[in-house]
C-alpha positions as CSV (number, residue, x, y, z in Angstrom):
1,X,7.9,-141.2,-11.6
2,X,6.6,-144.1,-9.6
3,X,7.0,-147.8,-10.6
4,X,3.3,-147.9,-11.6
5,X,3.7,-144.7,-13.7
6,X,6.7,-146.2,-15.4
7,X,4.9,-149.4,-16.1
8,X,1.8,-147.6,-17.5
9,X,4.1,-145.5,-19.8
10,X,5.8,-148.7,-21.0
11,X,2.5,-150.4,-21.7
12,X,1.2,-147.3,-23.7
13,X,4.3,-147.5,-25.9
14,X,4.4,-151.3,-26.3
15,X,3.7,-152.3,-30.0
16,X,2.6,-155.9,-29.0
17,X,-1.0,-156.4,-27.8
18,X,-0.2,-159.4,-25.7
19,X,2.8,-157.9,-24.1
20,X,0.9,-154.7,-23.4
21,X,-1.9,-156.6,-21.8
22,X,0.6,-158.5,-19.6
23,X,2.0,-155.3,-18.1
24,X,-1.5,-153.8,-17.7
25,X,-2.7,-156.8,-15.8
26,X,0.2,-156.6,-13.4
27,X,-0.4,-152.8,-12.9
28,X,-4.1,-153.5,-12.1
29,X,-3.2,-156.2,-9.6
30,X,-0.2,-154.5,-7.9
31,X,-2.2,-152.5,-5.3
32,X,-3.8,-155.7,-3.8
33,X,-1.4,-158.5,-4.7
34,X,2.1,-158.3,-3.3
35,X,3.2,-161.0,-5.7
36,X,2.1,-158.9,-8.7
37,X,3.9,-155.8,-7.3
38,X,7.1,-157.8,-6.8
39,X,6.9,-159.2,-10.3
40,X,6.3,-155.7,-11.7
41,X,9.4,-154.5,-9.8
42,X,11.5,-157.4,-11.3
43,X,10.5,-156.4,-14.8
44,X,11.2,-152.7,-14.4
45,X,14.5,-152.9,-12.4
46,X,16.3,-151.9,-15.6
47,X,16.8,-153.0,-19.2
48,X,18.6,-156.1,-20.3
49,X,22.2,-155.4,-20.9
50,X,24.7,-156.8,-23.5
51,X,26.6,-159.5,-21.7
52,X,28.8,-162.4,-23.0
53,X,26.4,-163.2,-25.8
54,X,24.3,-160.0,-26.4
55,X,20.8,-159.8,-24.9
56,X,19.4,-162.8,-23.1
57,X,16.6,-163.1,-20.6
58,X,13.2,-164.5,-19.8
59,X,10.3,-164.1,-22.2
60,X,8.1,-161.5,-20.4
61,X,6.8,-158.0,-21.0
62,X,8.8,-155.0,-19.7
63,X,12.3,-153.7,-20.1
64,X,13.9,-156.6,-18.1
65,X,12.6,-159.3,-20.4
66,X,12.7,-160.5,-24.0
67,X,9.6,-159.2,-25.8
68,X,8.5,-157.3,-28.9
69,X,9.3,-153.9,-27.5
70,X,12.8,-154.8,-26.4
71,X,13.6,-156.5,-29.7
72,X,12.2,-153.6,-31.7
73,X,14.4,-151.1,-29.7
74,X,17.4,-153.4,-30.0
75,X,17.1,-153.6,-33.8
76,X,16.5,-149.9,-34.1
77,X,19.6,-149.2,-31.9
78,X,21.7,-151.6,-34.0
79,X,20.5,-149.9,-37.1
80,X,21.4,-146.4,-35.7
81,X,24.8,-147.6,-34.8
82,X,25.5,-149.2,-38.2
83,X,24.2,-146.0,-39.9
84,X,26.5,-143.8,-37.8
85,X,29.4,-146.0,-39.0
86,X,28.5,-145.4,-42.6
87,X,26.8,-148.7,-43.4
88,X,23.3,-147.5,-44.4
89,X,22.1,-149.6,-47.3
90,X,24.5,-152.5,-46.6
91,X,23.3,-156.0,-45.9
92,X,22.2,-157.5,-42.6
93,X,21.5,-161.2,-42.2
94,X,19.1,-162.5,-39.5
95,X,18.8,-166.1,-38.2
96,X,16.7,-167.7,-35.5
97,X,16.3,-170.9,-33.5
98,X,13.1,-172.8,-32.7
99,X,12.4,-171.2,-29.2
100,X,9.2,-169.6,-28.3
101,X,8.8,-166.3,-30.3
102,X,12.2,-166.6,-32.1
103,X,10.6,-166.4,-35.6
104,X,8.5,-163.4,-34.5
105,X,11.6,-161.6,-33.1
106,X,13.6,-162.3,-36.2
107,X,10.9,-160.9,-38.5
108,X,10.4,-157.9,-36.2
109,X,14.1,-157.2,-36.5
110,X,14.0,-157.6,-40.2
111,X,11.1,-155.1,-40.4
112,X,12.9,-152.5,-38.3
113,X,16.3,-152.8,-40.0
114,X,14.6,-152.8,-43.5
115,X,12.8,-149.5,-42.6
116,X,16.2,-148.1,-41.5
117,X,17.5,-148.6,-45.0
118,X,19.4,-151.9,-44.8
119,X,19.2,-154.8,-47.2
120,X,17.9,-157.4,-44.9
121,X,18.0,-161.2,-45.6
122,X,16.4,-163.7,-43.2
123,X,17.4,-167.4,-43.0
124,X,14.5,-169.6,-44.3
125,X,13.8,-171.5,-41.1
126,X,15.3,-172.3,-37.7
127,X,18.9,-173.1,-38.3
128,X,22.1,-173.5,-36.1
129,X,23.8,-170.4,-34.9
130,X,27.1,-171.2,-36.8
131,X,25.1,-171.1,-40.1
132,X,24.2,-167.5,-39.3
133,X,27.9,-166.7,-38.5
134,X,28.9,-168.3,-41.8
135,X,26.1,-166.4,-43.7
136,X,27.3,-163.0,-42.6
137,X,30.7,-163.3,-44.3
138,X,29.4,-165.5,-47.1
139,X,26.9,-162.9,-48.2
140,X,29.1,-159.9,-47.5
141,X,26.9,-158.4,-44.9
142,X,28.0,-155.8,-42.4
143,X,26.2,-157.4,-39.5
144,X,24.1,-160.4,-38.4
145,X,21.5,-161.1,-35.8
146,X,20.8,-164.5,-34.3
147,X,17.6,-164.8,-32.2
148,X,18.5,-167.6,-29.7
149,X,19.0,-168.3,-26.0
150,X,21.3,-171.2,-26.8
151,X,21.2,-173.6,-23.9
152,X,19.1,-171.5,-21.5
153,X,15.9,-172.7,-19.9
154,X,12.7,-172.9,-22.1
155,X,11.3,-169.6,-20.8
156,X,14.3,-167.6,-22.1
157,X,15.2,-166.1,-25.4
158,X,18.1,-163.9,-26.6
159,X,19.6,-161.7,-29.3
160,X,23.2,-162.2,-30.5
161,X,24.7,-159.5,-32.7
162,X,27.5,-160.3,-35.2
163,X,29.8,-157.9,-37.0
164,X,30.8,-158.1,-40.7
165,X,33.6,-160.6,-39.8
166,X,31.0,-163.1,-38.6
167,X,32.1,-162.7,-35.0
168,X,30.2,-161.5,-32.0
169,X,30.4,-157.9,-30.7
170,X,33.3,-157.0,-28.4
171,X,34.0,-153.7,-26.5
172,X,33.6,-150.9,-27.3
173,X,31.0,-151.9,-30.0
174,X,28.8,-153.6,-27.5
175,X,28.6,-150.5,-25.2
176,X,28.0,-148.3,-28.2
177,X,25.1,-150.4,-29.5
178,X,23.7,-150.5,-26.0
179,X,23.9,-146.7,-25.8
180,X,22.2,-146.5,-29.2
181,X,19.4,-148.7,-28.0
182,X,18.9,-146.5,-24.9
183,X,18.5,-143.5,-27.2
184,X,15.6,-145.1,-29.2
185,X,12.3,-143.5,-28.7
186,X,9.0,-145.3,-28.0
187,X,8.9,-148.7,-29.6
188,X,5.5,-148.1,-31.1
189,X,6.9,-145.2,-33.1
190,X,9.9,-147.2,-34.6
191,X,9.3,-147.4,-38.4
192,X,8.7,-150.8,-39.9
193,X,8.9,-152.2,-43.5
194,X,8.2,-155.5,-45.2
195,X,10.9,-154.8,-47.8
196,X,13.1,-157.7,-46.7
197,X,13.7,-161.1,-48.3
198,X,13.8,-164.7,-47.1
199,X,16.8,-166.7,-48.2
200,X,16.6,-170.1,-49.8
201,X,18.4,-173.3,-48.8
202,X,21.6,-172.4,-50.7
203,X,23.2,-170.8,-47.6
204,X,22.9,-173.9,-45.5
205,X,24.1,-176.0,-48.5
206,X,27.2,-173.8,-48.9
207,X,27.9,-174.0,-45.1
208,X,27.7,-177.8,-45.2
209,X,30.1,-177.9,-48.2
210,X,32.5,-175.4,-46.4
211,X,32.6,-177.5,-43.2
212,X,33.2,-180.8,-45.1
213,X,35.9,-179.3,-47.4
214,X,37.7,-177.7,-44.4
215,X,37.9,-181.0,-42.5
216,X,39.0,-183.2,-45.4
217,X,37.2,-186.4,-44.5
218,X,38.9,-188.2,-47.3
219,X,42.0,-188.3,-45.2
220,X,40.2,-190.9,-43.1
221,X,39.6,-194.2,-45.0
222,X,36.0,-194.6,-46.2
223,X,35.6,-198.0,-44.6
224,X,36.6,-196.4,-41.2
225,X,34.0,-193.6,-41.7
226,X,31.3,-196.0,-42.8
227,X,32.1,-198.4,-39.9
228,X,31.8,-195.8,-37.1
229,X,28.6,-196.0,-35.2
230,X,27.6,-192.5,-33.9
231,X,24.8,-191.9,-31.4
232,X,23.5,-188.3,-31.6
233,X,21.0,-185.9,-30.0
234,X,19.9,-182.4,-31.1
235,X,18.5,-181.9,-27.6
236,X,15.2,-180.6,-29.0
237,X,17.1,-178.0,-30.9
238,X,17.8,-177.0,-34.5
239,X,21.0,-179.0,-35.2
240,X,19.6,-182.3,-36.5
241,X,19.0,-181.7,-40.2
242,X,22.2,-179.7,-40.8
243,X,24.3,-182.2,-38.8
244,X,22.9,-185.1,-40.8
245,X,23.7,-183.3,-44.1
246,X,27.3,-182.7,-42.9
247,X,27.8,-186.3,-41.9
248,X,26.2,-187.7,-45.0
249,X,28.4,-185.4,-47.2
250,X,31.5,-186.6,-45.2
251,X,30.7,-190.2,-46.0
252,X,29.5,-191.5,-42.6
253,X,26.7,-194.0,-42.0
254,X,23.4,-192.6,-40.8
255,X,23.5,-191.3,-37.3
256,X,21.7,-193.2,-34.5
257,X,19.5,-190.4,-33.1
258,X,17.6,-190.0,-29.9
259,X,14.1,-190.0,-31.4
260,X,12.5,-188.1,-28.5
261,X,14.9,-185.2,-28.9
262,X,15.4,-185.1,-32.7
263,X,12.8,-182.5,-33.6
264,X,12.8,-178.9,-32.4
265,X,10.6,-178.4,-29.3
266,X,10.8,-175.1,-27.5
267,X,9.5,-176.7,-24.3
268,X,12.5,-179.2,-24.1
269,X,10.2,-181.8,-22.5
270,X,12.7,-184.6,-21.9
271,X,15.4,-182.5,-20.1
272,X,15.3,-180.5,-16.9
273,X,17.7,-178.0,-18.4
274,X,18.7,-178.1,-22.2
275,X,22.4,-177.8,-21.5
276,X,24.7,-180.8,-22.2
277,X,26.8,-179.8,-19.2
278,X,23.9,-180.2,-16.8
279,X,23.5,-183.5,-14.8
280,X,21.1,-185.9,-16.6
281,X,20.9,-183.9,-19.8
282,X,22.6,-186.6,-21.9
283,X,21.0,-189.7,-20.1
284,X,18.9,-190.6,-23.2
285,X,21.9,-190.3,-25.4
286,X,24.0,-192.6,-23.2
287,X,21.2,-195.2,-23.2
288,X,21.0,-195.1,-27.0
289,X,24.8,-195.3,-27.3
290,X,24.7,-198.6,-25.3
291,X,21.8,-200.0,-27.3
292,X,23.4,-199.1,-30.6
293,X,26.9,-200.2,-29.6
294,X,28.1,-196.7,-30.6
295,X,31.8,-195.9,-30.7
296,X,31.0,-192.3,-29.8
297,X,28.0,-190.3,-28.7
298,X,27.5,-186.6,-29.5
299,X,25.0,-184.1,-28.1
300,X,24.6,-180.6,-29.5
301,X,23.0,-177.9,-27.5
302,X,19.7,-176.4,-28.8
303,X,21.3,-173.8,-31.2
304,X,24.1,-176.3,-32.2
305,X,27.0,-174.0,-31.5
306,X,28.3,-176.4,-28.8
307,X,28.6,-180.1,-28.5
308,X,29.3,-182.7,-25.8
309,X,31.0,-186.1,-26.3
310,X,30.5,-189.4,-24.6
311,X,32.9,-192.3,-25.1
312,X,33.4,-195.6,-23.3
313,X,30.4,-194.7,-21.1
314,X,32.0,-191.4,-19.9
315,X,31.0,-187.9,-20.7
316,X,34.2,-186.1,-21.6
317,X,34.9,-182.6,-20.3
318,X,35.2,-179.6,-22.6
319,X,38.9,-179.5,-21.9
320,X,39.3,-183.1,-22.8
321,X,37.5,-182.7,-26.2
322,X,39.4,-179.4,-26.8
323,X,42.8,-181.0,-26.4
324,X,41.7,-184.1,-28.4
325,X,40.7,-181.9,-31.3
326,X,43.8,-179.7,-31.1
327,X,46.0,-182.8,-30.9
328,X,44.3,-184.2,-34.0
329,X,44.7,-181.0,-36.0
330,X,48.3,-180.7,-34.9
331,X,49.1,-184.2,-36.0
332,X,47.5,-183.4,-39.3
333,X,50.0,-180.6,-39.7
334,X,47.5,-177.7,-39.4
335,X,49.7,-174.6,-38.8
336,X,48.5,-171.4,-37.1
337,X,47.4,-170.1,-33.7
338,X,45.7,-172.4,-31.2
339,X,43.7,-170.5,-28.7
340,X,41.7,-171.1,-25.5
341,X,39.9,-169.0,-23.0
342,X,41.6,-168.2,-19.7
343,X,39.2,-170.5,-17.8
344,X,40.1,-173.5,-20.0
345,X,42.8,-176.0,-19.1
346,X,46.4,-175.4,-19.8
347,X,47.2,-178.6,-21.7
348,X,46.5,-176.9,-25.0
349,X,49.5,-174.6,-24.4
350,X,51.8,-177.7,-23.8
351,X,50.6,-179.3,-27.0
352,X,51.2,-176.2,-29.0
353,X,54.7,-175.8,-27.6
354,X,55.5,-179.4,-28.4
355,X,54.5,-178.8,-32.0
356,X,56.2,-175.4,-32.3
357,X,53.1,-173.4,-33.0
358,X,51.7,-170.3,-31.3
359,X,49.2,-170.6,-28.5
360,X,47.0,-167.8,-27.2
361,X,45.0,-167.3,-24.0
362,X,42.0,-165.0,-24.2
363,X,39.3,-163.6,-22.0
364,X,36.3,-165.8,-21.6
365,X,33.9,-165.9,-24.5
366,X,34.2,-166.9,-28.1
367,X,34.0,-163.3,-29.2
368,X,37.6,-163.1,-27.9
369,X,38.8,-166.6,-28.8
370,X,37.8,-166.1,-32.5
371,X,39.9,-162.9,-32.7
372,X,43.1,-164.6,-31.5
373,X,46.0,-165.1,-34.0
374,X,47.8,-162.8,-36.4
375,X,48.3,-162.3,-40.1
376,X,51.4,-164.4,-39.8
377,X,49.7,-167.1,-37.7
378,X,45.9,-166.9,-38.2
379,X,43.6,-168.8,-35.8
380,X,43.2,-172.4,-36.9
381,X,41.6,-173.8,-33.7
382,X,40.0,-172.3,-30.6
383,X,38.0,-173.8,-27.7
384,X,36.5,-173.0,-24.3
385,X,35.9,-175.5,-21.6
386,X,32.1,-174.9,-21.8
387,X,31.9,-177.2,-24.8
388,X,32.6,-174.6,-27.5
389,X,35.0,-175.4,-30.3
390,X,36.1,-173.7,-33.5
391,X,37.7,-176.4,-35.7
392,X,36.8,-174.6,-39.0
393,X,37.2,-170.9,-38.1
394,X,37.5,-170.1,-41.8
395,X,33.9,-171.3,-42.2
396,X,32.0,-170.0,-39.1
397,X,33.7,-167.2,-37.2
398,X,32.3,-168.5,-33.9
399,X,32.1,-171.7,-31.9
400,X,30.4,-174.4,-34.0
401,X,29.0,-177.6,-32.6
402,X,28.2,-179.1,-36.1
403,X,31.8,-178.9,-37.4
404,X,33.1,-180.0,-34.0
405,X,30.8,-183.1,-34.1
406,X,32.2,-184.0,-37.5
407,X,35.8,-183.5,-36.4
408,X,35.1,-185.7,-33.3
409,X,33.7,-188.4,-35.5
410,X,36.6,-188.3,-38.0
411,X,39.1,-188.6,-35.1
412,X,37.1,-191.4,-33.6
413,X,37.0,-193.2,-36.9
414,X,40.7,-192.7,-37.4
415,X,41.4,-194.2,-33.9
416,X,38.9,-197.0,-34.3
417,X,40.7,-198.2,-37.4
418,X,43.7,-198.8,-35.2
419,X,41.7,-200.4,-32.4
420,X,41.9,-197.2,-30.2
421,X,39.4,-194.9,-28.7
422,X,39.1,-191.2,-27.7
423,X,39.6,-192.1,-24.0
424,X,42.7,-194.1,-24.9
425,X,44.2,-191.1,-26.7
426,X,43.6,-189.0,-23.6
427,X,45.6,-191.6,-21.6
428,X,48.4,-191.3,-24.2
429,X,48.4,-187.5,-23.9
430,X,48.5,-187.8,-20.1
431,X,51.6,-190.0,-20.3
432,X,53.2,-187.4,-22.7
433,X,52.3,-184.2,-20.8
434,X,51.1,-185.1,-17.3
435,X,47.5,-185.7,-16.3
436,X,45.7,-182.3,-16.5
437,X,42.6,-182.7,-14.4
438,X,40.0,-179.9,-14.7
439,X,36.6,-179.3,-13.1
440,X,34.3,-176.7,-11.7
441,X,32.7,-175.4,-8.6
442,X,29.5,-173.8,-9.8
443,X,26.9,-172.1,-7.6
444,X,23.5,-170.9,-9.0
445,X,21.9,-168.1,-7.0
446,X,18.6,-166.2,-7.0
447,X,20.2,-163.1,-5.3
448,X,22.9,-161.7,-7.5
449,X,24.4,-159.8,-4.6
450,X,25.7,-163.1,-3.3
451,X,28.0,-163.3,-6.3
452,X,29.3,-159.8,-6.0
453,X,29.8,-160.4,-2.2
454,X,31.7,-163.6,-2.8
455,X,34.0,-161.9,-5.4
456,X,34.6,-159.0,-2.9
457,X,35.6,-161.5,-0.2
458,X,38.0,-163.3,-2.5
459,X,39.7,-160.1,-3.6
460,X,40.0,-158.9,0.0
461,X,41.2,-162.1,1.7
462,X,42.4,-164.7,-0.9
463,X,43.8,-168.0,0.3
464,X,47.6,-168.1,0.4
465,X,47.7,-171.8,-0.4
466,X,45.7,-174.4,-2.3
467,X,46.4,-178.1,-2.0
468,X,49.1,-177.1,0.5
469,X,51.0,-175.2,-2.2
470,X,51.7,-171.4,-2.3
471,X,49.6,-169.6,-4.9
472,X,50.0,-166.2,-6.5
473,X,46.8,-164.2,-6.8
474,X,46.0,-162.0,-9.8
475,X,43.0,-159.7,-10.1
476,X,42.1,-159.9,-13.8
477,X,39.9,-156.8,-13.4
478,X,43.2,-154.9,-13.8
479,X,44.2,-156.8,-17.0
480,X,43.8,-155.5,-20.6
481,X,41.0,-156.0,-21.5
482,X,39.7,-156.1,-17.9
483,X,37.9,-159.3,-16.8
484,X,35.8,-159.7,-13.7
485,X,37.8,-162.6,-12.5
486,X,40.5,-163.6,-10.0
487,X,43.2,-166.1,-10.8
488,X,45.1,-168.2,-8.2
489,X,48.1,-170.1,-9.5
490,X,50.8,-172.3,-8.0
491,X,52.9,-175.3,-8.9
492,X,50.6,-177.7,-10.6
493,X,47.4,-176.0,-9.4
494,X,45.3,-173.2,-10.9
495,X,41.9,-171.7,-10.1
496,X,40.0,-169.0,-11.9
497,X,36.9,-167.5,-10.2
498,X,34.4,-165.4,-12.2
499,X,30.6,-164.7,-12.5
500,X,28.9,-166.4,-15.4
501,X,28.2,-164.1,-18.3
502,X,25.0,-165.9,-19.3
503,X,23.5,-167.3,-16.1
504,X,23.1,-166.3,-12.5
505,X,26.0,-168.4,-11.4
506,X,29.4,-168.0,-9.7
507,X,32.0,-170.3,-11.2
508,X,35.4,-171.5,-10.0
509,X,37.4,-173.2,-12.7
510,X,39.8,-175.8,-11.2
511,X,42.9,-177.4,-12.6
512,X,45.6,-179.6,-11.1
513,X,48.4,-181.4,-12.9
514,X,49.5,-184.9,-11.8
515,X,52.8,-186.4,-13.1
516,X,52.4,-189.8,-14.8
517,X,55.4,-192.1,-14.5
518,X,54.4,-194.7,-17.1
519,X,51.3,-196.1,-18.9
520,X,50.4,-198.3,-15.9
521,X,50.3,-195.2,-13.7
522,X,47.5,-193.4,-15.7
523,X,44.5,-194.8,-13.7
524,X,46.2,-193.8,-10.4
525,X,46.9,-190.4,-11.7
526,X,43.3,-189.9,-12.7
527,X,42.2,-191.0,-9.3
528,X,44.6,-188.6,-7.7
529,X,43.5,-185.8,-9.9
530,X,39.9,-186.4,-9.0
531,X,40.7,-186.3,-5.3
532,X,42.6,-183.0,-5.7
533,X,39.7,-181.5,-7.6
534,X,37.4,-182.4,-4.7
535,X,39.9,-180.8,-2.2
536,X,39.9,-177.7,-4.4
537,X,36.1,-177.5,-4.3
538,X,36.1,-177.6,-0.6
539,X,38.9,-175.1,-0.2
540,X,37.3,-172.6,-2.7
541,X,33.9,-173.0,-1.2
542,X,35.4,-171.8,2.1
543,X,37.3,-169.0,0.5
544,X,34.2,-167.7,-1.2
545,X,32.0,-168.1,1.8
546,X,29.5,-170.2,-0.1
């Protein structure tokens, strides 16, 4: 079958008039317009696959995009897989963010799963992803779906699938669901039903109460909480209302919010890229923090499952926030397993050892982090350097930017009461454990073969030394579970190289540890750490051929 025949067949089966017309227009133009032919080829190179966070891709018609047909087939495949596991008739909860077509995709999924015999409940409006994760366990559902593309560009959307434990899919379930989706017939023939219900506000209310109860704000004096000035941005996403409810319930003064970014807007007009990690994304927040005299500034990503922190005019790294939160919980006496992904910094392990609690290193992605721990030492904290934190895993079984924001504020208030700051506490930790400097080399590409080529070169001819130190090379594709990554590790230096699971990027995660002789030596150690990270970027760029 030719590309044009495949496209015509897809259009004939597409249940959405607008999507169908989009494909038909490209087919009609393909003979005379090379651009239309190339676009058609992009859309029909193959279906979206389940990656780090389920389905995610550009909003466009065809199998390689997010659209009504793809979502219909995804929901039908999920229903088939759940039915095969004996869950027919059980509950499924569906949530969605405020991106283009998110509500449509959520309601389409509800109609498909309801017709398949499931008791489907849909959250009442766009809400943060952690509320969906919470709702799955809270309502005793066997699965959950969150329609979101998190921090991706405005033209994207996505589809996260959660199991009954409130955590995202892991192998082999993801591959099994993908196979079930592939077995679905024409999207237009998938049965639909309107026998599903919309939930009320009580689920969000219960989530707010759960977060506040878990973090025990009463352990920080009310005067310290009321006196803390917090600048905040929802980054045009869905976190604002829920975050305000959490902070109010925890006894904080009203947040100073970036007005231009406080309401959901799927076009994200004030940021080039709605990801707090990207350069310039938190500029408006930093400006507001200065104007308000804020002690701390917090940015959530658009679905509020991650957050970024600015203090003393500096945006903290995910590793820095992760160790601050872990240190705070450890000093509070919270016992259990403390976990991080393998690409995150190693200081968390040193903190856990110092407090005599278990530490775990997992593959990249919160679907692995949240499953760390054991019956004897359950997970009490987990983080990944990409600004994801689980400070209340008993509430949301996923990363949660809302509870992390509250935890950051409680820590900042506690420190401010003693005339200290978050950055000052980082200096104290550097003095205790050495300065752990972490950073990235991140390369965005249009041609994905550049990524596979760079990984192949690294595996074939890895560097023998980094920063003049011998390094041991480990191909983590041979680990259990296998990870498409390579680790280079030596005395006081570590690099992990892997393709991004959510974006067309190749990433090298860099770490160097600099001894700190005394408190006066912290600034020099930070400068030395920054210089060594720059050297690592240069050395790894050469090793990857980029």
